C-alpha positions, 0 to 999 in steps of 0.5 A: 172980812171987808165988804170989798174982799167979799165982793171980790170973792163973789166976782171971782166965783161968777167969773169962774162960772162964766168961764166954765159955761164958755168952755161948754160953748155958751156966753154968759147972758143971763144974770148970775145972782141965785144962791145955792139955797135959791136953786134948791128952792126952785126945784123944791117949790115945783115938787111942792109936797103941799100941792102934789100930795094934796091935789093927787091924794085921791089917786092913791086913796082909791087905789090901795088906800092908806097902804098905797099912800104911806108905803108908796111915798117912801118907796117911790121917793127912794127910787126917784132919788136914784133918778135925781142922783143920776141927773145931778151927776150929769148936771155937775159936768154940764151946768147949762140952762138947756139941761137935759137935751144938752146933756143928751147931745153931749153924751150920745155917740152918734146922731148927737143933734137928733138925740138933743132935739127929741129930748128937748121937745119932750122936756119943753112940752112936758114943762109947758104941760106941768106949768099948765097943770100946776096953775090950773090946779091952783085955780081949781083949789082957789075956787074950792076955797072961795066956795067953802069960805064965801059961797062962790059957785065954781064954774068952768069959765070962772076957774079958767079966768082965774087960771089965766090971771094966775099965769099972767101974775107969774109971768110978771113976777118972773119978768122983774128979774132973778133977784125977786125970783130968788127971793120968792123962791126962798120964801116958797121953800120956807112957806112949804116947810113951815106950812107942813109943820103947821098942818101936821101940828093941827092934825095931831093936836086938835082931833080927839082920836087918831087911827092906829099905826098899823091901820095908817100904814097898811089899811087897804081900800080899792075903788078901781074895779081891779081885783089883783092887789099888786096891780092896784097898789102899783096904780096907787104909786102914781100919786107919789110919782105925779108929785115927784116931778120938776126937780130938773129946774135946778139944772135950768137955772144953773146959768143964774146960779153961783158955783153952779157945778156944785150948787145945781146938782145939790139943788136937784138932790136935796129938793127930792130928799127934803120932799121925801121926808116932809111929804111922808110926815104930811101924808102919815098925819093926814091919813092918821087923822081920818075919822072914819076908817071903814070901807064906807068911810073911805069911799065917802071921803073919796067922793067929797063934795069939796073935790079934795079929800084932804080938805074934807079931812081938815073939816071932819077931823079938826071940828073947826071950820075956821082952822080947816079953811086956814090950812087950806089957805096954806095949801093954796099959797103953796100952789101959787109959789109952785106955779111961779117956780114952774114958769121960772124953770119952763122959761129958762129951758125955753130960752136955752132951746131957742138959743139953739134954734129949736123953736119957731121964732127962736131969735125972738125967744132967745133974747135976754132983757138987758135991764132985768137979765131975764129971758122975758120973751120966753117967759111970755111964750111959756105962759101963752103955750100953757094957756092954750094947752089948758083951754080945753078945760073950758069945754071938757075937763077930760080933754084937758087931762088928756092934753096934760097927761104928757107932763109926767111921762114926757118929763121922765123920758127926758130925765132918764135919756141922758142917764142911759146915754151916760152909762153907754158912753164910757168916755164920760168925765164926771164933774166936781159933784159925782157918785163915785163907785156908786154911780153904775148901780144908782144909774141902772136902778134909775133907768129900770124904775123909769122904764117901769113907770113909763109902762105904769103910766100907759096902763088903765087906772080903773077897770071901767074904761070910759071916755072919762077914765081912759088913760090918754098918756100913750096918745099924748106921748105919741103925738109929742114924738110925731110932732118932734119928728115932723119938725126935725125933718122940716126945720130941725135938721137945718137949723138946730145947733148950727152956725145961725146961733153963733151970736150966743156961742163962744165956740163954733156951733159944729163943736158944741156937742163934741 
């Protein structure tokens, strides 16, 4: 096939994508240069099994132990897959950068703009919180690596300064254009896949012994202070649920993806599927390599001075500090890529939300850089908001975790709302990628599961409740809801999705959600 005919086919696909976007009401303003694999890679990088499983490992270790880790991961994974499948089906019908809030507005029967507004604010603040949490986690791991390798003493100030540097680097990388973002997303996907393979190989080849299959899958360990086993196990599932977030990114980069109505939903689903498989292999290998499986051994592991039990497993099981540091470096690299992808998704959602006049200063944030084809202003806004959100960590890490606790619960509220509205709207017309006859049961499983985890996220994870162990998630969610409500009645009702944004639209604003 000649280069000319290939280019013609690519152009035809892009023209069809632009026409489909125009039917939904928006002009093609972002550069559409992302492949289906790159779309998948962005979501896969944000889920980041090498980042999420490693940094939140201690949650399940202390709340159920190996059983909560290795039984919890596939259980949560399959339920999250139902959420992803349900979102993907709606995404195929409405492949726009706005994603969740646009879907909610289209699918609501009444008060369409209000539904879109609230979902959008939960999505926006949830993504800012996730971006802050990922890069702060990356900075924390880098400082731990520096302490382990070079004897650097981690301090709150140094960790925060490194976090700010990481945020600026990720903003710059995202500002250069979708081609470099696409390339680095592809590199990130392979970094995660090959990195997991290297870590798993080392954990099986180098240790002289491993725990039995029965112990690795079912051993119990409980440091929560609660005695009711099922409750402890459910709290342990939060490790997996924390990790399985961010796959809505495939929807937010849909306007930059070729053949978006197929590629974006596939990206959502495959990022979760591959994470289930890869994450389970990684977690099983980590737990099987724990040298001391006694109660005292697991308690000591949970209190490791490294701050990361998996890093301690590398040190104890491999018997080679050099290799342990190398494996930790792989994890640090994965966290770096994860943060970059999170800024990508966050900025695209922010651009779309601003295009619809939702944020103060929307006209500024909705501008697209004509040279790079990226929403440069939105990129820097997201980075600035994430830095402000993480700033309490300079004084008190508890305050930081209280602020960022909205991340997961806020995102899942935004994830499931359009799915619920889709089930209540009998007039929904599926896109080219759909679930067919399986749609109702998968949708309802997803809805019920998110209802359960919203409850789990607001319950106390440990029995001894102090200012450091208190679960601030419900407070954070209420604050977001109140903020959205105040902004709706002061500005949103007059400005959101109105004729003021006509320059970005191909149809009248009052028909945008019809």
